[in-house]
N, C-alpha and C positions, 0 to 999 in steps of 0.2 A: 504493499499500500503507500502511494506517494505522501508524505508530508510536507508541511511549507519548512523547513527546516535541514535543508539538504545537509547530509555529514554526522547529524544529529540521530542516534536510536532514542524515538521513547522510549518511557522509563511507565509503565501501568501502577498508577496507584490509584487504585478506586476509591473513590469519595472524595478524594484531595478537590478533585476541579468537576466542574460539571463534566468535560468529556473524559474526566477519567486517567488523562494522558499527560503526562509532564514531561517538559524536554532539560536534559542539564541545562547551568545556567554555568557562564565563565563570569568570574571571579573580578570585582575591579575595585580599584582601593581609590578613593577620592579624599583629602584630608581639607577637612573645616577647622575654621580658627574655633576657639572654646566657646566664645558669644556667637559663632554662626550655629554651630551645632546646638548649641540651648534653642535658639529659635525655632531651629528644625525638631529637635525634639519637641518645644512644646506644641507646633503645629501637627506631628502624629498623633501626639496624645489627643488634641481637639477632634482629630481626626476619627479615633480610634483604632489605631492600625500602628505596629510596628513601625520605628524610624527609617528601616531599612526599605520598606515595602513603600514606605510614604516619596522616599527620595527616588526609589527605581519608577513610580507611578507620576509624581512631578515631572521627570525628564521627559517620559513617554505623553504626559498632557502637553508640554510645552512644544514639543515637537508637532502633536496633533494643531495646537492654536496654530502655530507660525504655517503650515498647510494647507490649513484653512483660510489664515488672512491672506496668503499671496493668493489663494483660489478666487477669495471676496472683490480682492482689487484686480485680478485679469478681468474677473466678470464684469466689475466696473469699466473698466476701459473699453471694455467690448460694445457696453449697451449704454453708455454715457449717451450720446449724441441720440439714441433713441427714445429715453427718459426725457431728457431733455425737451424732443421735439415733442412728443405726447404728453409731457406738465408742465410745458411753460411759466407755469407761475411759481413754481417750485426749483427751476433752475437759479444757483445760488448766484446772487448779484441782480437779482431781477425784482425782488420785493420792494414794496414800498416803503419807505421809512417811518 
């Protein structure tokens, strides 16, 4: 069966995830100042998750946010003229003061 992580063999752990499949994870050491670590630990506590999970998820959320933003900007750039024509009263710089 083909899976999404070429070169990694899945480990079957029923009940751990919805799919029951976990892929081995590489380690990454990231250093934080004492103050940064305290902020991350507090944020993780507020979210109800371990600090490691919070940091991993935050980095992935940031990538998703950047992808969304780039897609939104591209959509705007491709469609701004059409929107300006359809809604001239909403075009920046055309509102009455």
